C-alpha positions in Angstrom: 24.8 54.3 -5.9 28.3 52.7 -6.4 26.5 49.4 -6.9 24.6 50.9 -9.6 27.6 52.1 -11.4 29.2 48.6 -10.8 26.2 47.0 -12.3 26.1 49.2 -15.3 29.8 48.6 -16.1 28.9 45.1 -17.6 27.4 45.1 -21.3 25.3 42.2 -20.6 23.5 44.0 -17.6 23.4 46.9 -19.6 21.5 45.0 -22.6 19.2 43.3 -20.0 18.1 46.9 -18.7 17.5 47.9 -22.4 15.5 45.0 -22.8 13.4 45.9 -19.7 13.0 49.3 -20.9 10.7 48.0 -23.3 8.5 46.3 -20.6 8.7 43.5 -18.0 10.0 40.1 -18.8 10.4 36.9 -17.1 14.1 35.4 -16.8 13.4 32.9 -19.4 12.4 35.7 -21.9 15.4 37.7 -21.0 17.7 34.8 -21.7 16.4 34.0 -25.3 18.3 37.5 -26.2 21.7 36.0 -25.0 24.0 33.1 -26.0 24.9 32.4 -22.4 24.0 30.0 -19.7 20.7 30.5 -17.8 22.8 30.4 -14.3 25.0 33.5 -15.9 21.8 35.4 -16.7 20.6 34.7 -13.3 23.8 36.1 -11.9 23.4 39.1 -13.7 19.9 39.6 -12.9 20.7 39.2 -9.2 23.5 41.8 -9.4 21.2 44.4 -11.0 18.5 43.6 -8.3 21.2 43.9 -5.5 22.1 47.5 -7.0 18.5 48.4 -7.1 18.3 48.8 -10.8 15.5 46.1 -11.2 12.5 44.7 -9.3 11.4 41.5 -9.3 7.9 39.9 -8.6 7.0 36.6 -8.2 3.8 35.6 -10.6 2.8 32.2 -10.3 5.5 30.0 -11.3 7.6 32.9 -13.0 9.6 35.7 -11.6 9.0 38.8 -13.6 11.6 41.4 -13.8 11.1 45.2 -14.3 12.9 48.5 -14.1 13.2 50.2 -10.9 13.3 54.0 -12.4 13.8 55.5 -8.9 17.4 54.5 -9.0 17.9 55.6 -12.4 16.4 59.2 -11.5 18.9 59.2 -8.7 21.8 58.4 -11.0 20.5 60.8 -13.7 20.3 63.5 -10.9 24.0 62.8 -9.8 24.9 63.2 -13.7 23.1 66.6 -14.2 24.3 67.9 -10.7 28.1 66.7 -11.6 27.5 68.3 -15.1 25.9 71.5 -13.6 28.9 72.0 -11.4 31.4 71.5 -13.9 29.7 73.9 -16.2 29.7 76.5 -13.6 33.1 76.2 -12.9 34.1 76.7 -16.4 32.1 79.8 -16.8 33.4 81.5 -13.6 
């Protein structure tokens, strides 16, 4: 989960995740939304994939990226567990 938080710390990677929340995209389609080099986009995509936040699938000549909702569920559960414990402690 540490890799996921590290990946989420970058605004470019958060924007990529936001784009993918609307549906699967190729690297080229993702790159169109940024004013940075394609190798930089590739680096961000690799970090997101290593963190388990996105999946990639080769379709013909393209690699298509999609959100990995399983990791998001784990992160969300962690936040709710943390928040729940904090609330219980405050109410005790």
